[in-house]
C-alpha positions as CSV (number, residue, x, y, z in Angstrom):
1,M,80.9,87.2,96.9
2,K,77.4,87.1,98.4
3,E,78.2,90.2,100.4
4,L,79.2,91.9,97.2
5,G,76.0,90.7,95.5
6,V,77.9,89.0,92.6
7,D,76.5,86.1,90.7
8,E,78.7,82.9,90.8
9,L,78.9,83.0,87.0
10,I,80.9,86.2,87.3
11,W,83.3,85.4,90.2
12,R,83.8,81.7,89.7
13,P,86.2,82.0,86.7
14,F,88.4,84.5,88.6
15,F,88.6,82.3,91.6
16,A,89.3,79.2,89.5
17,E,92.3,81.1,88.0
18,L,93.4,82.2,91.5
19,E,93.3,78.6,92.7
20,K,95.3,77.4,89.7
21,L,97.9,80.1,90.3
22,Y,98.3,79.4,94.0
23,R,98.9,75.7,93.2
24,E,101.7,76.3,90.8
25,K,104.5,73.8,91.2
26,H,107.2,76.3,91.8
27,R,105.4,77.6,94.9
28,A,106.0,76.1,98.4
29,Y,105.1,78.9,100.8
30,H,103.1,81.3,98.7
31,R,100.2,78.9,98.2
32,L,96.5,78.6,99.3
33,K,97.6,77.8,102.9
34,H,99.2,81.2,103.2
35,I,96.0,82.9,102.0
36,G,94.0,81.0,104.6
37,Q,96.4,81.9,107.4
38,F,96.4,85.5,106.3
39,L,92.6,85.7,106.5
40,D,92.6,84.0,109.9
41,H,95.1,86.6,111.2
42,L,93.1,89.4,109.7
43,H,89.8,88.3,111.3
44,K,91.6,87.6,114.6
45,F,92.9,91.2,114.9
46,S,90.0,93.0,113.2
47,P,86.3,92.5,114.1
48,S,85.2,93.4,110.6
49,P,88.0,93.7,107.9
50,S,86.8,95.6,104.9
51,V,85.9,94.1,101.6
52,A,89.0,95.7,100.1
53,M,91.3,94.2,102.7
54,R,89.9,90.7,102.1
55,L,90.1,91.0,98.4
56,A,93.7,92.2,98.7
57,V,94.5,89.1,100.7
58,F,93.2,86.8,97.9
59,F,95.1,88.7,95.2
60,H,98.3,90.0,96.8
61,D,100.4,86.9,95.7
62,A,98.3,85.9,92.7
63,V,101.3,86.4,90.5
64,Y,104.4,85.0,92.1
65,N,107.5,84.5,90.0
66,P,110.7,84.5,92.2
67,K,112.6,85.7,89.1
68,S,110.3,88.7,88.5
69,K,110.4,92.2,90.1
70,T,106.8,93.0,89.0
71,N,104.9,90.4,91.0
72,E,103.0,92.9,93.1
73,F,102.0,95.1,90.1
74,D,101.0,92.1,88.1
75,S,98.9,90.8,91.0
76,W,97.3,94.2,91.3
77,L,96.3,94.2,87.6
78,M,94.6,90.9,88.1
79,A,92.7,92.3,91.1
80,K,91.8,95.3,89.1
81,R,90.2,93.2,86.3
82,F,88.2,91.3,88.9
83,I,87.0,94.4,90.7
84,S,86.0,96.1,87.5
85,A,84.1,93.0,86.4
86,V,82.3,92.7,89.7
87,C,81.2,96.3,89.8
88,T,80.2,96.3,86.1
89,A,78.0,93.3,87.0
90,G,76.0,95.3,89.4
91,S,77.7,95.3,92.7
92,K,76.7,98.3,94.8
93,Q,80.2,98.7,96.2
94,D,82.1,101.9,95.4
95,E,84.4,100.7,92.6
96,Q,86.9,103.6,92.8
97,A,87.2,103.3,96.6
98,I,87.9,99.5,96.4
99,L,90.3,99.9,93.5
100,S,92.2,102.6,95.4
101,A,92.4,100.6,98.6
102,V,93.3,97.3,97.0
103,E,96.0,98.9,95.0
104,M,97.6,100.5,98.0
105,L,97.4,97.3,100.0
106,I,98.9,95.0,97.4
107,M,101.6,97.4,96.2
108,A,102.7,98.0,99.9
109,T,103.7,94.3,100.2
110,A,106.6,95.0,97.7
111,S,108.6,96.4,100.7
112,H,107.6,95.7,104.2
113,T,110.4,97.9,105.6
114,E,109.3,101.1,103.8
115,K,107.0,103.0,106.1
116,R,103.7,103.7,104.2
117,I,101.8,106.8,105.1
118,V,98.1,106.7,104.1
119,D,96.4,109.8,102.9
120,S,93.3,108.4,101.3
121,P,89.6,108.2,102.3
122,A,89.6,104.7,100.9
123,L,92.0,103.2,103.4
124,S,93.1,104.1,106.9
125,Q,96.6,103.9,108.3
126,E,95.4,101.3,110.8
127,E,94.1,99.1,108.0
128,L,97.3,99.2,106.0
129,D,99.4,98.5,109.1
130,L,97.3,95.5,110.1
131,F,97.4,94.1,106.6
132,L,101.2,94.3,106.4
133,D,101.6,92.9,109.9
134,C,99.3,89.9,109.1
135,D,101.3,89.1,106.0
136,L,104.5,89.1,108.1
137,L,103.3,87.0,111.0
138,I,105.0,83.9,109.7
139,L,108.2,85.5,111.0
140,A,106.9,85.1,114.5
141,A,105.8,81.5,114.1
142,E,106.9,78.7,116.4
143,R,110.3,77.2,115.7
144,R,109.1,74.2,113.7
145,A,106.7,76.2,111.6
146,Y,109.4,78.9,111.0
147,D,112.0,76.3,109.9
148,R,109.4,74.8,107.5
149,Y,108.8,78.3,106.1
150,C,112.6,78.7,105.6
151,R,112.7,75.4,103.6
152,Q,109.8,76.5,101.5
153,I,111.4,79.8,100.6
154,R,114.6,78.0,99.7
155,F,112.6,75.7,97.4
156,E,111.0,78.7,95.7
157,Y,114.4,80.1,95.0
158,S,115.9,76.8,93.9
159,H,117.1,78.4,90.7
160,I,119.7,80.3,92.7
161,S,122.9,78.7,94.0
162,D,123.4,78.1,97.7
163,T,126.0,80.8,97.9
164,D,123.9,83.4,96.2
165,F,120.8,82.5,98.2
166,R,122.6,82.7,101.5
167,A,124.0,86.1,100.6
168,G,120.6,87.4,99.5
169,R,118.7,85.9,102.4
170,G,121.3,87.1,104.8
171,A,120.9,90.7,103.5
172,F,117.1,90.4,103.8
173,L,117.3,89.1,107.4
174,T,119.8,91.7,108.4
175,K,117.7,94.5,107.0
176,F,114.6,93.3,108.9
177,I,116.4,92.7,112.2
178,K,117.8,96.3,112.1
179,E,114.3,97.7,111.7
180,P,113.3,99.6,114.9
181,V,109.7,98.6,114.3
182,L,108.7,95.3,112.7
183,F,105.0,95.2,113.5
184,R,103.0,98.4,113.6
185,T,99.8,97.0,115.1
186,P,100.2,97.2,119.0
187,A,98.3,93.9,119.6
188,I,100.5,92.1,117.2
189,S,103.8,93.8,118.1
190,S,103.3,92.9,121.8
191,F,103.8,89.2,121.1
192,A,105.3,88.9,117.6
193,D,108.3,91.3,117.7
194,R,110.5,89.4,120.0
195,K,109.7,86.0,118.4
196,A,110.3,87.3,114.9
197,R,113.7,88.8,115.8
198,A,114.7,85.6,117.5
199,N,113.7,83.4,114.5
200,M,115.5,85.6,112.0
201,A,118.6,85.8,114.2
202,R,118.7,82.0,114.4
203,E,118.3,81.7,110.6
204,L,120.9,84.4,110.0
205,L,123.5,82.2,111.7
206,R,123.0,79.6,109.0
207,C,123.5,82.1,106.2
């Protein structure tokens, strides 16, 4: 926020709302820890991630309801309100460029298997690929961390029966395992692809 030149009175209410949302009781994986890990990954593989990328990390799971099909769009609307408030308050950032980039980044998380082609001066293909790869890196976690992630996802879908959950999760895993390219950033793919496929194949055996 200092980088954006935004007074704390402007940004604090938005981040207080974000914190409240990420602490919702029905969440287990999509919480503040996920945001922190996402940012760590982003900074590890990019020397200077853009303002838009970092804002998109904070807002991409702001709205998370496992029963809803509009989480990404609703999260984007919240990000849009924040960006508009910040720029109206005097930030020298290009509002339209940030809005465009953040929208593309957040909405792309709705389907990680759909190849996104960027044709915008506000966002590069490399930035989008890195953003999506960092969001998926949990798939390449060490065995214990991955198993914990599996339990967390099951908790978030506790409203679904075991039979239905196994069927849905199995379809998800099968679709990802069949993808010829899981990670599009070379530095990430070089170590994450094999780990992710092994983790998902092991989980699929339990479905």
